[in-house]
DSSP file (Angstrom, degrees, kcal/mol; ACC not computed):
  #  RESIDUE AA STRUCTURE BP1 BP2  ACC     N-H-->O    O-->H-N    N-H-->O    O-->H-N    TCO  KAPPA ALPHA  PHI   PSI    X-CA   Y-CA   Z-CA
    1    1 A M              0   0    0      0, 0.0     2,-0.4     0, 0.0     0, 0.0   0.000 360.0 360.0 360.0 132.3 -178.7 -105.4  125.0
    2    2 A R        -     0   0    0      0, 0.0     2,-0.4     0, 0.0     0, 0.0  -0.749 360.0-142.7 -96.0 140.6 -177.6 -101.8  124.7
    3    3 A E        -     0   0    0     -2,-0.4     2,-0.5     1,-0.0     0, 0.0  -0.810  23.0-114.4 -99.6 143.8 -176.4  -99.8  127.7
    4    4 A W        -     0   0    0     -2,-0.4     2,-0.6     1,-0.0    -1,-0.0  -0.644  28.5-162.0 -78.9 125.1 -177.3  -96.1  128.0
    5    5 A V        -     0   0    0     -2,-0.5     3,-0.0     3,-0.0    -1,-0.0  -0.944  19.1-127.1-110.2 123.1 -174.2  -93.9  127.8
    6    6 A E        -     0   0    0     -2,-0.6     2,-0.1     1,-0.1    -2,-0.0  -0.504  29.7-115.3 -70.0 128.4 -174.7  -90.4  129.1
    7    7 A P        -     0   0    0      0, 0.0     2,-0.5     0, 0.0    -1,-0.1  -0.384  30.9-161.6 -65.3 140.2 -173.5  -87.9  126.4
    8    8 A S        +     0   0    0     -2,-0.1    -3,-0.0     4,-0.0    -2,-0.0  -0.961  16.5 164.7-130.0 117.3 -170.5  -85.9  127.5
    9    9 A G     >  -     0   0    0     -2,-0.5     4,-2.1     1,-0.0     5,-0.2  -0.638  53.6 -93.0-116.1 178.1 -169.6  -82.6  125.9
   10   10 A P  H  > S+     0   0    0      0, 0.0     4,-2.1     0, 0.0     5,-0.1   0.886 124.3  49.6 -62.4 -38.4 -167.2  -79.9  127.0
   11   11 A W  H  > S+     0   0    0      1,-0.2     4,-2.6     2,-0.2     5,-0.2   0.889 109.7  51.0 -69.2 -37.6 -170.0  -77.9  128.7
   12   12 A R  H  > S+     0   0    0      2,-0.2     4,-2.2     1,-0.2    -1,-0.2   0.893 111.0  48.7 -66.0 -38.8 -171.3  -80.9  130.6
   13   13 A M  H  X S+     0   0    0     -4,-2.1     4,-2.1     2,-0.2    -2,-0.2   0.893 111.7  49.4 -67.9 -39.0 -167.8  -81.7  131.9
   14   14 A V  H  X S+     0   0    0     -4,-2.1     4,-2.7     2,-0.2    -2,-0.2   0.933 111.9  48.5 -64.0 -45.3 -167.3  -78.0  132.9
   15   15 A W  H  X S+     0   0    0     -4,-2.6     4,-2.1     1,-0.2    -2,-0.2   0.899 110.8  51.1 -61.6 -41.0 -170.7  -78.0  134.7
   16   16 A K  H  X S+     0   0    0     -4,-2.2     4,-0.6     1,-0.2    -1,-0.2   0.905 113.3  44.7 -63.5 -41.6 -169.9  -81.3  136.5
   17   17 A Q  H >X S+     0   0    0     -4,-2.1     4,-0.7     1,-0.2     3,-0.6   0.884 111.5  53.3 -70.1 -38.8 -166.5  -79.9  137.7
   18   18 A L  H >< S+     0   0    0     -4,-2.7     3,-1.0     1,-0.2     7,-0.3   0.869 100.1  60.9 -66.1 -36.5 -168.0  -76.6  138.8
   19   19 A R  H 3< S+     0   0    0     -4,-2.1    -1,-0.2     1,-0.3    -2,-0.2   0.787 103.3  52.1 -62.7 -25.5 -170.7  -78.2  140.9
   20   20 A R  H << S+     0   0    0     -4,-0.6     2,-1.0    -3,-0.6    -1,-0.3   0.706  93.5  79.2 -81.8 -20.0 -168.0  -79.8  143.0
   21   21 A D    <X  -     0   0    0     -3,-1.0     4,-1.9    -4,-0.7     5,-0.1  -0.771  58.2-175.6 -95.1  99.8 -166.2  -76.5  143.6
   22   22 A W  H  > S+     0   0    0     -2,-1.0     4,-2.4     1,-0.2    -1,-0.2   0.789  81.6  57.6 -68.8 -28.5 -168.1  -74.7  146.4
   23   23 A V  H  > S+     0   0    0      2,-0.2     4,-2.5     1,-0.2    -1,-0.2   0.922 108.1  46.8 -66.8 -42.6 -166.0  -71.5  146.2
   24   24 A A  H  > S+     0   0    0      2,-0.2     4,-2.3     1,-0.2    -2,-0.2   0.895 112.3  50.0 -65.7 -39.9 -166.9  -71.1  142.5
   25   25 A V  H  X S+     0   0    0     -4,-1.9     4,-2.0    -7,-0.3    -2,-0.2   0.918 111.6  48.7 -64.6 -42.8 -170.5  -71.7  143.2
   26   26 A G  H  X S+     0   0    0     -4,-2.4     4,-2.2     2,-0.2    -2,-0.2   0.902 111.2  49.7 -63.3 -41.6 -170.5  -69.1  146.0
   27   27 A A  H  X S+     0   0    0     -4,-2.5     4,-2.6     1,-0.2    -1,-0.2   0.891 109.4  52.1 -64.3 -38.9 -168.7  -66.6  143.8
   28   28 A A  H  X S+     0   0    0     -4,-2.3     4,-2.5     2,-0.2    -1,-0.2   0.890 108.4  51.0 -64.3 -38.6 -171.3  -67.2  141.1
   29   29 A V  H  X S+     0   0    0     -4,-2.0     4,-2.1     2,-0.2    -2,-0.2   0.919 111.2  47.8 -64.3 -43.5 -174.1  -66.6  143.6
   30   30 A V  H  X S+     0   0    0     -4,-2.2     4,-2.2     2,-0.2    -2,-0.2   0.926 112.6  48.6 -63.5 -44.6 -172.5  -63.3  144.7
   31   31 A I  H  X S+     0   0    0     -4,-2.6     4,-2.5     1,-0.2    -2,-0.2   0.914 111.4  49.4 -62.8 -42.9 -172.0  -62.2  141.0
   32   32 A L  H  X S+     0   0    0     -4,-2.5     4,-2.5     1,-0.2    -1,-0.2   0.864 109.5  52.6 -64.8 -35.0 -175.6  -63.1  140.2
   33   33 A A  H  X S+     0   0    0     -4,-2.1     4,-2.3     2,-0.2    -2,-0.2   0.910 110.2  47.7 -65.9 -41.1 -176.8  -61.1  143.2
   34   34 A I  H  X S+     0   0    0     -4,-2.2     4,-2.2     2,-0.2    -2,-0.2   0.921 113.0  47.9 -65.2 -43.5 -174.9  -58.1  142.1
   35   35 A V  H  X S+     0   0    0     -4,-2.5     4,-2.3     1,-0.2    -2,-0.2   0.903 110.7  52.7 -63.3 -40.5 -176.2  -58.4  138.6
   36   36 A G  H  X S+     0   0    0     -4,-2.5     4,-2.0     1,-0.2    -2,-0.2   0.903 109.7  47.8 -62.1 -41.6 -179.7  -58.8  140.0
   37   37 A L  H  < S+     0   0    0     -4,-2.3    -1,-0.2     2,-0.2     7,-0.2   0.884 110.9  52.0 -65.7 -37.8 -179.4  -55.6  142.0
   38   38 A A  H >< S+     0   0    0     -4,-2.2     3,-1.0     1,-0.2    -2,-0.2   0.897 111.0  46.7 -65.8 -39.3 -178.0  -53.7  139.0
   39   39 A V  H 3< S+     0   0    0     -4,-2.3    -1,-0.2     1,-0.2    -2,-0.2   0.874 117.3  43.5 -68.8 -36.4 -181.0  -54.8  136.9
   40   40 A C  T 3X S+     0   0    0     -4,-2.0     4,-2.4     1,-0.2     3,-0.4   0.179  79.2 117.2 -93.8  16.8 -183.4  -53.9  139.7
   41   41 A A  H <> S+     0   0    0     -3,-1.0     4,-2.7     1,-0.2     5,-0.2   0.876  72.2  52.8 -56.5 -43.3 -181.7  -50.6  140.5
   42   42 A P  H  > S+     0   0    0      0, 0.0     4,-1.9     0, 0.0    -1,-0.2   0.902 111.4  47.4 -60.7 -37.5 -184.7  -48.3  139.5
   43   43 A L  H  > S+     0   0    0     -3,-0.4     4,-2.2     2,-0.2    -2,-0.2   0.910 112.2  49.0 -67.7 -42.0 -186.9  -50.4  141.8
   44   44 A V  H  X S+     0   0    0     -4,-2.4     4,-2.2     1,-0.2    -1,-0.2   0.903 110.6  51.6 -63.2 -40.9 -184.3  -50.2  144.7
   45   45 A A  H  <>S+     0   0    0     -4,-2.7     5,-2.5    -5,-0.2     4,-0.3   0.881 109.9  49.3 -63.6 -38.0 -184.0  -46.4  144.1
   46   46 A Q  H ><5S+     0   0    0     -4,-1.9     3,-0.7    -5,-0.2    -1,-0.2   0.890 110.8  49.5 -69.3 -38.3 -187.8  -46.0  144.3
   47   47 A V  H 3<5S+     0   0    0     -4,-2.2    -2,-0.2     1,-0.2    -1,-0.2   0.884 113.0  46.2 -67.9 -38.4 -188.0  -48.1  147.5
   48   48 A T  T 3<5S-     0   0    0     -4,-2.2    -1,-0.2     2,-0.2    -2,-0.2   0.451 112.0-123.0 -83.9   0.6 -185.2  -46.0  149.2
   49   49 A R  T < 5S+     0   0    0     -3,-0.7     2,-0.5    -4,-0.3    -3,-0.2   0.818  73.9 124.4  61.1  34.4 -186.9  -42.8  148.0
   50   50 A H      < -     0   0    0     -5,-2.5    -1,-0.2    -6,-0.2    -2,-0.2  -0.931  59.6-133.6-122.7 105.0 -183.9  -41.7  146.1
   51   51 A G    >   -     0   0    0     -2,-0.5     3,-0.7     1,-0.1    -5,-0.0  -0.077  14.3-118.6 -59.5 157.1 -184.8  -41.1  142.5
   52   52 A V  T 3  S+     0   0    0      1,-0.2    -1,-0.1   -10,-0.1   -11,-0.0   0.881 113.8  36.1 -63.9 -39.6 -182.6  -42.4  139.7
   53   53 A D  T 3  S+     0   0    0      2,-0.1     2,-0.3     0, 0.0    -1,-0.2   0.306  86.0 126.7 -99.6   8.9 -181.8  -39.0  138.3
   54   54 A T    <   -     0   0    0     -3,-0.7     2,-0.4     2,-0.0    -4,-0.0  -0.504  36.9-173.5 -71.4 129.1 -181.6  -37.1  141.7
   55   55 A Q        -     0   0    0     -2,-0.3     2,-0.7     0, 0.0    -2,-0.1  -0.969  20.6-152.8-124.2 141.7 -178.4  -35.2  142.1
   56   56 A Y        +     0   0    0     -2,-0.4    -2,-0.0     1,-0.2     0, 0.0  -0.800  25.2 165.0-111.6  86.7 -177.2  -33.4  145.2
   57   57 A R  S    S+     0   0    0     -2,-0.7    -1,-0.2     1,-0.2     0, 0.0   0.823  77.4  27.7 -75.3 -32.3 -175.0  -30.7  143.8
   58   58 A T  S >  S+     0   0    0      2,-0.1     3,-1.7     3,-0.0     2,-0.2   0.573  90.3 108.4-109.1 -10.9 -174.7  -28.5  146.9
   59   59 A T  T 3  S+     0   0    0      1,-0.3     3,-0.1     9,-0.0    -3,-0.1  -0.500  87.4  20.7 -68.8 131.2 -175.2  -31.0  149.7
   60   60 A G  T 3  S+     0   0    0      1,-0.3     8,-2.7    -2,-0.2     2,-0.4   0.537 104.5 106.6  89.0   6.8 -172.0  -31.6  151.5
   61   61 A L  B <   -A   67   0A   0     -3,-1.7    -1,-0.3     6,-0.2     2,-0.1  -0.911  63.2-131.5-119.1 147.6 -170.4  -28.3  150.3
   62   62 A T    >   -     0   0    0      4,-2.9     3,-1.6    -2,-0.4     6,-0.1  -0.254  42.4 -91.4 -80.5 178.3 -169.8  -25.1  152.2
   63   63 A A  T 3  S+     0   0    0      1,-0.3    -1,-0.1     2,-0.1    -2,-0.0   0.778 129.8  55.3 -63.1 -25.5 -170.8  -21.7  150.8
   64   64 A D  T 3  S-     0   0    0      2,-0.1    -1,-0.3     3,-0.0    -3,-0.0   0.517 121.4-108.1 -84.2  -5.0 -167.3  -21.5  149.2
   65   65 A G  S <  S+     0   0    0     -3,-1.6    -2,-0.1     1,-0.3     3,-0.0   0.590  75.4 134.4  89.7  11.0 -167.8  -24.8  147.4
   66   66 A L        -     0   0    0      1,-0.1    -4,-2.9     0, 0.0    -1,-0.3  -0.638  64.0 -95.3 -91.9 152.1 -165.4  -26.8  149.6
   67   67 A P  B     -A   61   0A   0      0, 0.0    -6,-0.2     0, 0.0    -1,-0.1  -0.395  37.4-128.6 -66.4 140.3 -166.3  -30.2  151.0
   68   68 A R        -     0   0    0     -8,-2.7     3,-0.1     1,-0.1    -9,-0.0  -0.505  28.5-100.9 -82.2 156.9 -167.7  -30.3  154.5
   69   69 A P        -     0   0    0      0, 0.0     5,-0.2     0, 0.0    -1,-0.1  -0.328  57.1 -73.2 -70.5 162.9 -166.3  -32.6  157.1
   70   70 A P        +     0   0    0      0, 0.0     2,-0.3     0, 0.0     3,-0.0  -0.261  65.8 157.3 -57.8 141.1 -168.2  -35.8  157.9
   71   71 A S        -     0   0    0     -3,-0.1    -3,-0.0     1,-0.0     0, 0.0  -0.874  56.2 -90.5-150.7-178.5 -171.4  -35.4  159.8
   72   72 A R  S    S+     0   0    0     -2,-0.3    -1,-0.0     1,-0.2     0, 0.0   0.841 121.5  51.7 -69.4 -32.6 -174.7  -37.2  160.5
   73   73 A E              0   0    0      1,-0.1    -1,-0.2    -3,-0.0     0, 0.0   0.893 360.0 360.0 -72.9 -40.3 -176.4  -35.4  157.6
   74   74 A F              0   0    0     -5,-0.2    -2,-0.2   -14,-0.0    -1,-0.1   0.328 360.0 360.0-147.1 360.0 -173.8  -36.2  154.9
């Protein structure tokens, strides 16, 4: 009678070790969320009503071209 032996390669061993490390799994989730937001950036920009190519060249500047102090607007 033959017994089934689960194949073990380097990737399978890495995956097995990673599943036990909750910090690594949490970091992977955060990284995937950031990548997901980056991929969906045009959609996020459309939802927030800030176009992808919109630039505010004069907002936050005085008439002399100097930065304004912090305020509610900017």
